[in-house]
N, C-alpha and C positions, 0 to 999 in steps of 0.2 A: 204456312206451307210454302216451300220453295218452288221455283218454276219447274225443276226436275220432278218433284213429287206430283205437281199438278198435271204435268205431261204424262207421267206414268199412269196416273189414275184415269186420265182421258183416253189413253191408249187401250186400257183394259175395257172401258166402256165402248170404245169404237170397235174393238174386236168382237165384243158380244153382240153389238147391233149391226155388225158387218158394214159399217160406214167407211168405205174405201177412201173417200176424199179427206175425211177427218183423220183417219189413221195415217195417210200419206203425209199430211201436214205436221202431225205430232211426231212422226218418225224423223222428219227433217229437223225439227227443233231439238229432239233428243240427240241426234247425231252431232249437231253443232255444240250442244252442251258438253258432250263427251270430248269433242275435239278441243274445246276451250279449256276443259279441266286438265287435259294432258299436255298442254303447251308448257314450254319451259317457264319456270317461275310461278306457275299457277298453284302449285302444291295441292292439286286435286280439289281446289275450291274455285268457286265463281261467285262474285258478289252481286248485289242487286243491280248496280250500275252496269256491270259486265253482261248480265242477263238482258238488260234493256238494249244495250248496243248490239248484242247478238240477234235479238228479235228484229231490230230495225234493219240490220244487215240482210237478214233473210227476206224481209218484205221488199227491200230495195232490189235485191237480186231477182226476185220473182216479178216485180213490176217492170224491170228492164227486159226480162225474158218475154213477158206478156206483150210489151210493145213490139218486140221483134216478131213474135208469132202473129200478131195482128197485121203487121206490115206484109208478112208473107202469106196471109190468108190461111193460116193453120189454126182454124177455130177449135179443133180437137185438143191441141196442145195449149192454146190460150185458155180454154175452159179449165184445164187442170191447174194452171197457174193461178187463175182467179179463185178457185176453190182453196188452194193452199194459202193464198194471201188472206182470205177470210178467216181461216183457222188461226194463222199466226197473229193476226190483228186482235183476236180475242184476248191475247195475253199482254197487249200493249195498252198504255193509258189512253184515255179518250183524246182523239186528235182535235186540234183547234180548227175552227172554220176560218174562212178567209177574212171576215170582219174582225174576229178576235185577234188573229195573227197581225193584221195591220195595226190595230190599236196598241198591242204590246210592242211591236217593233217601232212604232212612232214614239212611244215612251222611251225606248232604249236609245233612239237617235237623239232625243232631247237630253237624256242623261249623259250620253257620251260626248255631246257637243259636236256631233258630226255636221259638216256644212255642205257636203256634196259627194259626188261619186268617188272622189279620191279617199274618202274616209270609210269606204265599204269594208275593208279588212277589220277596222276597229269595231264597227257595228256587228259584223258577222261573228267575231269572236265572242262577244257578250251574248248575242242572240242565240248562237248555237248552244252555249252552255245553259242559258236560262230556259230555252224551249226544247231541250233534249227530251226526246220521247213523245213530245206533244205535237211536233210538226216535222215534215220531211225537209231535209236540207235544201232541196231544189226549191221548194215552196218558200222557205225562209229567204233564200238568195234572191228569188224573183221579187218578193215584196220589198226587200232592202233596196234593190236596184231601182225599183219604181219610186219609192219614197225619197231616196237620195237624189234621183234625177229631177224630181219636182221641187227640190230645195233651191 
């Protein structure tokens, strides 16, 4: 079942149960899918990798908004963002915890032969591809910086 089919099924259930938060999150995903399908060169299709990137983008946008709302003490808006993040994350693969992330990035550093902070770009390229969908880019970057600085 494609992401779009899962979202449509979820929307029907959310409407029946009158779950506003779930419905709001699912509608956001559906809107992005439609937008991605109508972009030039998409030919009305979106592959699994595109779906994953789309979901990650949605979560990142909401986390950025959440941070701003919390800084401005807008708990009402922050709550909505948290609810949508929870809905969108249901469709993403399991996220790696900090220990798993460090272990994998340490292996990547060894494999690429990175010697220090000057090799960050080399490590980030490999790490971003390998950990796509399993960890946030900011988290990957922070761990890479930390591990390369200690080399």
